[in-house]
C-alpha positions in Angstrom: 24.1 -8.4 -2.3 24.4 -11.7 -4.3 21.3 -13.1 -6.0 21.0 -15.9 -3.4 23.0 -16.8 -0.3 21.8 -19.8 1.6 18.4 -19.4 3.4 19.1 -15.7 4.2 19.3 -13.9 0.9 17.0 -14.4 -2.1 16.6 -12.1 -5.2 19.2 -9.7 -3.8 17.5 -9.2 -0.4 16.0 -10.8 2.6 14.6 -14.2 1.9 10.7 -14.3 2.1 10.9 -17.0 4.8 13.2 -14.9 7.0 10.8 -12.0 6.5 7.9 -14.1 7.6 9.8 -15.5 10.6 10.8 -12.0 11.8 7.2 -10.7 11.2 5.7 -13.6 13.1 8.2 -13.5 16.1 8.0 -9.7 16.6 4.4 -9.5 15.7 3.4 -12.2 18.1 5.0 -10.4 21.0 3.1 -7.2 20.0 -0.2 -9.1 19.7 0.3 -10.9 23.1 1.1 -7.6 24.8 -2.1 -6.1 23.2 -4.2 -9.0 24.5 -2.7 -9.2 28.0 -2.7 -5.4 28.6 -5.9 -4.3 26.8 -5.4 -0.6 27.7 -5.5 0.6 24.1 -5.4 4.2 23.0 -8.3 3.8 20.6 -11.3 1.5 19.8 -12.5 0.7 16.3 -16.0 0.6 14.8 -18.1 -2.5 15.3 -18.5 -2.9 11.5 -14.7 -3.1 11.0 -14.3 -5.6 13.8 -17.1 -7.7 12.5 -15.6 -7.5 9.0 -12.2 -8.7 10.3 -13.7 -11.6 12.1 -15.9 -12.6 9.2 -13.1 -12.3 6.7 -10.8 -14.4 8.9 -13.3 -17.2 9.4 -14.1 -17.2 5.7 -10.3 -17.5 4.8 -10.0 -20.5 7.1 -13.2 -22.2 5.8 -12.4 -21.6 2.1 -8.8 -22.7 2.5 -9.9 -26.0 4.1 -12.5 -26.6 1.3 -9.9 -25.8 -1.3 -7.5 -28.4 0.3 -10.3 -30.9 0.1 -11.7 -30.3 -3.4 -9.3 -28.1 -5.4 -5.8 -28.9 -4.4 -6.2 -32.2 -2.6 -2.8 -33.3 -3.8 -1.0 -30.4 -2.1 -0.1 -30.0 1.5 -3.1 -29.2 3.8 -0.6 -27.7 6.3 0.8 -25.2 3.7 -2.7 -24.1 2.6 -4.0 -23.6 6.1 -0.7 -21.9 7.1 -1.2 -19.4 4.2 -4.7 -18.6 5.6 -3.4 -18.2 9.1 -0.6 -15.8 7.9 -3.2 -13.7 6.1 -5.3 -13.5 9.2 -2.2 -12.6 11.2 -1.5 -9.8 8.8 -5.0 -8.4 9.2 -5.0 -8.7 13.0 -1.5 -7.2 13.6 -1.6 -4.4 11.1 -5.3 -3.7 10.9 -6.3 -4.1 14.6 -3.3 -4.1 16.9 -1.1 -1.3 15.6 -3.8 1.3 14.8 -5.3 0.9 18.3 -1.9 1.0 20.0 0.0 3.8 18.3 -1.3 7.4 17.9 -1.7 8.4 14.2 0.7 11.3 14.8 3.4 8.9 16.1 2.8 6.5 13.2 3.4 9.3 10.6 6.5 10.4 12.6 7.9 6.8 12.5 7.2 6.6 8.8 9.0 9.8 8.2 12.0 8.9 10.4 12.4 5.5 8.7 11.6 6.3 5.1 13.5 9.6 4.6 17.0 8.2 5.4 16.3 5.2 3.2 15.3 7.6 0.3 18.5 9.6 0.8 20.6 6.4 0.8 18.7 5.3 -2.4 19.7 8.6 -4.0 23.3 8.0 -3.0 23.1 4.5 -4.6 22.0 6.2 -7.8 25.4 7.8 -8.1 27.6 5.2 -6.5 26.1 2.1 -8.1 23.5 3.0 -10.8 23.6 -0.6 -12.2 22.2 -2.0 -8.9 19.8 1.0 -8.3 17.8 0.2 -11.4 15.9 -3.0 -12.3 15.5 -2.8 -16.0 14.6 0.8 -16.7 13.0 1.5 -13.4 14.6 2.8 -10.2 14.6 0.6 -7.1 17.2 2.4 -5.1 18.4 0.2 -2.2 15.2 -1.8 -2.2 14.7 -5.4 -3.3 11.8 -4.8 -5.7 10.1 -1.9 -7.5 6.9 -2.1 -5.4 9.0 -1.6 -2.2 10.6 1.6 -3.7 7.2 2.9 -4.8 5.6 2.2 -1.5 8.4 3.9 0.5 8.4 7.0 -1.7 4.6 7.3 -1.7 4.0 6.9 2.0 7.0 9.2 2.6 5.4 11.9 0.6 2.2 11.7 2.6 3.9 11.6 6.0 5.8 14.7 5.0 2.6 16.4 4.0 1.4 16.0 7.5 4.4 17.9 8.9 3.5 20.8 6.5 0.1 21.2 8.1 1.2 20.3 11.7 1.2 23.1 14.2 4.3 24.6 15.7 6.7 23.5 12.9 9.5 26.0 12.5 10.4 27.5 9.2 13.7 25.6 9.2 11.8 22.3 9.7 9.4 23.3 6.9 12.3 23.9 4.5 13.8 20.5 5.5 10.5 18.8 5.0 10.1 20.5 1.6 13.5 19.2 0.5 12.7 15.7 1.7 9.3 15.8 -0.1 11.0 16.9 -3.3 13.4 14.0 -3.0 10.6 11.5 -2.4 8.6 12.8 -5.3 11.7 12.8 -7.6 12.5 9.2 -6.8 8.9 8.3 -7.5 9.2 9.9 -10.9 12.3 7.7 -11.5 10.3 4.6 -10.8 8.0 5.5 -13.6 4.9 4.5 -11.6 2.0 6.6 -13.0 -0.6 5.6 -10.5 1.6 6.5 -7.5 2.5 9.9 -9.0 -1.1 10.6 -9.6 -1.9 9.6 -6.0 0.6 12.0 -4.5 -0.5 14.8 -6.8 -4.1 14.3 -5.8 -3.0 14.1 -2.2 -1.3 17.5 -2.4 -4.5 19.0 -3.9 -6.7 17.5 -1.2 -4.4 18.6 1.6 -4.6 22.2 0.2 -8.4 22.0 0.1 -9.1 20.2 3.4 -6.7 22.1 5.7 -7.3 25.8 6.5 -4.6 28.3 5.4 -3.9 29.4 9.0 -0.7 27.4 9.4 2.6 28.5 7.8 3.1 25.1 6.1 -0.4 25.1 4.6 0.0 28.7 3.3 3.3 27.8 1.7 1.7 24.6 0.2 -1.3 26.5 -1.2 0.7 29.4 -2.6 3.2 27.1 -4.2 0.4 25.0 -5.7 -1.5 28.0 -7.0 1.5 29.7 -8.6 2.7 26.4 -10.2 -0.8 25.7 -11.5 -1.3 29.2 -12.9 2.1 29.4 -14.6 1.8 25.8 -15.9 -1.7 26.6 -17.4 -0.5 29.9 -18.9 2.6 28.6 -20.6 2.0 24.9 -21.1 -1.8 24.4 -20.7 -2.6 22.5 -24.0 0.7 20.6 -24.2 0.6 19.6 -20.5 -3.0 18.5 -20.8 -2.3 16.3 -23.8 0.9 15.0 -22.2 -1.0 14.1 -19.0 -3.6 12.2 -20.9 -0.9 10.2 -22.9 1.0 9.5 -19.6 -2.2 8.1 -18.0 -2.8 5.9 -21.0 0.8 4.8 -21.0 1.5 6.2 -24.4 4.3 8.4 -23.1 7.4 7.4 -21.2 7.8 8.7 -17.6 11.0 8.5 -15.7 13.0 5.6 -17.0 9.9 3.5 -17.8 9.2 3.0 -21.5 5.9 4.0 -23.0 3.2 1.3 -23.2 -0.6 1.2 -23.8 -1.7 1.2 -20.1 -5.4 0.7 -20.9 -4.8 -2.3 -23.1 -2.4 -3.9 -20.7 -4.9 -3.5 -17.8 -7.7 -5.0 -19.9 -5.4 -8.0 -20.8 -4.6 -8.5 -17.1 -8.3 -8.4 -16.3 -9.2 -10.9 -19.0 -6.4 -13.2 -17.9 -7.5 -13.1 -14.3 -11.1 -13.6 -15.2 -10.2 -16.8 -17.1 -8.5 -18.1 -13.9 -11.5 -17.1 -11.9 -13.8 -19.1 -14.2 -12.0 -22.3 -13.4 -13.7 -22.4 -10.0 -16.0 -19.4 -9.3 -17.3 -20.7 -5.9 -14.2 -22.1 -4.1 -11.5 -20.1 -5.9 -7.9 -21.2 -6.5 -6.5 -20.3 -3.0 -3.9 -18.1 -1.5 -1.0 -20.2 -2.8 -2.2 -20.5 -6.4 0.3 -18.0 -7.7 3.1 -20.0 -6.1 2.1 -23.4 -7.4 1.7 -25.2 -10.7 0.2 -28.4 -9.3 3.3 -29.1 -7.2 4.1 -28.0 -3.7 4.2 -24.2 -3.4 7.6 -22.5 -3.4 8.6 -18.9 -3.5 10.7 -19.4 -6.6 7.7 -20.7 -8.5 5.8 -17.4 -8.3 3.8 -16.7 -11.5 2.8 -13.1 -12.0 0.2 -14.2 -14.5 -1.7 -15.9 -11.7 -1.8 -12.6 -9.7 -4.7 -10.7 -11.3 -4.3 -6.9 -11.2 -7.9 -6.2 -10.2 -9.0 -6.4 -6.6 -12.3 -8.1 -7.3 -10.9 -10.7 -9.8 -8.0 -11.3 -7.4 -10.5 -11.9 -4.5 -12.5 -14.3 -6.8 -9.3 -16.2 -7.7 -8.3 -16.5 -4.0 -11.7 -17.2 -2.5 -14.5 -17.3 -5.0 -17.7 -15.2 -5.0 -17.8 -15.1 -1.2 -14.5 -13.2 -1.0 -15.6 -10.9 -3.8 -18.7 -9.9 -1.8 -16.7 -9.4 1.4 -14.1 -7.3 -0.5 -16.7 -5.2 -2.1 -18.5 -4.5 1.2 -15.2 -3.6 2.9 -14.1 -1.4 0.0 -17.4 0.6 0.1 -17.1 1.0 3.9 -13.5 2.2 3.5 -14.5 4.9 1.1 -17.3 6.1 3.4 -15.1 6.0 6.5 -12.3 7.9 4.7 -14.7 10.6 3.6 -16.0 11.0 7.1 -12.5 11.2 8.5 -11.8 14.3 6.3 -13.8 16.1 9.0 -11.9 14.6 11.9 -10.6 16.8 14.7 -7.2 15.0 14.3 -5.0 16.3 11.6 -3.0 13.1 11.3 -6.2 11.1 10.7 -7.2 13.7 8.0 -3.9 13.2 6.2 -4.3 9.4 6.4 -7.8 9.7 5.1 -6.5 11.7 2.1 -3.9 9.0 1.5 -6.6 6.3 1.6 -8.9 8.2 -0.8 -6.0 8.8 -3.3 -5.1 5.1 -3.1 -8.6 3.7 -3.8 -8.0 3.6 -7.6 -4.7 1.8 -7.0 -6.3 -0.6 -4.6 -8.9 -1.5 -7.3 -6.4 -2.0 -10.1 -4.1 -4.2 -8.1 -4.4 -7.5 -6.3 -5.9 -8.3 -2.9 -3.4 -7.3 -0.2 -3.1 -10.3 2.2 0.7 -10.9 2.2 2.5 -10.8 5.6 5.8 -9.9 3.8 4.6 -7.1 1.6 5.3 -3.4 2.5 2.2 -2.1 0.8 0.0 -4.8 2.4 1.2 -3.7 5.9 0.8 0.0 5.3 -2.7 -0.5 3.7 -4.0 -2.5 6.7 -2.6 0.0 9.2 -4.3 2.8 7.4 -7.6 0.8 7.1 -7.4 0.3 10.9 -7.0 4.1 11.4 -10.0 4.8 9.3 -12.0 2.5 11.6 -11.1 4.4 14.8 -14.0 5.9 16.7 -14.0 9.7 16.4 -14.9 10.1 20.1 -11.5 8.6 21.1 -9.7 10.9 18.7 -11.5 13.9 20.2 -10.4 12.9 23.7 -6.8 12.4 22.5 
């Protein structure tokens, strides 16, 4: 792919405007069908539905106030459009999809879509290594590093479900094991410590939560115990010290160079807090990271205006009001996920484990309200599944 080709290609991949157009056109059809034929599989908790409505209304109100008092020189249309796109993201991925698709089918779709993309990415590593890496980090056939990380991570968790799923043949278990190894190996190549820790924690939680009555679970538990015991016996002290240094960013992982992870996160927090202090009550708006006082454009994105902390990010976007809403929804998400660990539905259990393992990542990254982001879409779908009523899952 060229760097840019007319309105279709931008930064070696689909242009963000094309992405938004396709999401809006296809998503609108799905939402209309959901509204016209309200015979949904599942219903969601009242708290989640109230939270979605309240957040949507707040985004509309705060965007209007920002257009009047913060960015009065910029287009009112663009600022309100950004708010509407964020609400569309929450509604489509948080409300419509989780109530329309069984969690088992969702995980099957994820596996069937992601696994071929990961194999093609592995092929790209050998055929065109110069395009499969961005800097020292592996991106495969994806446009950006976060896309590669999201695909490999969610692929790992989808495959974990098929380890604990009933009636899986030994042949399928072996194939799933190979695919899981591929996804985890590519994740190592990205050098993303948080995602690797998330998958490792997920494997441990799956081994704990699911009974060892199924062949896949037995294999998973035996492999984990043997690996843990051998690793502790031969490499205990060294492995422990290495793990601590990796977490801190003092050791390289994959192709990513070593860096002081703690210091860099603190610097990002401080930078974000300074932006937040400019207007603590109204915030800077959804388009602040795409604008420097002129009309917002995708090529004017400034990562320095995208704080890597969910609370500071919420404050920068919508002031103290959005911080309160985000905090309440995050606490509710943790509670709901812990409850879903006891669900009668195995797919929901795996999604709850995914959610709990991602909570630290959610906290140390920005607020996910982008219609075009892969991680944003997956997160909201999973949030929606965590809000499903258990009585509906029991009937299913």
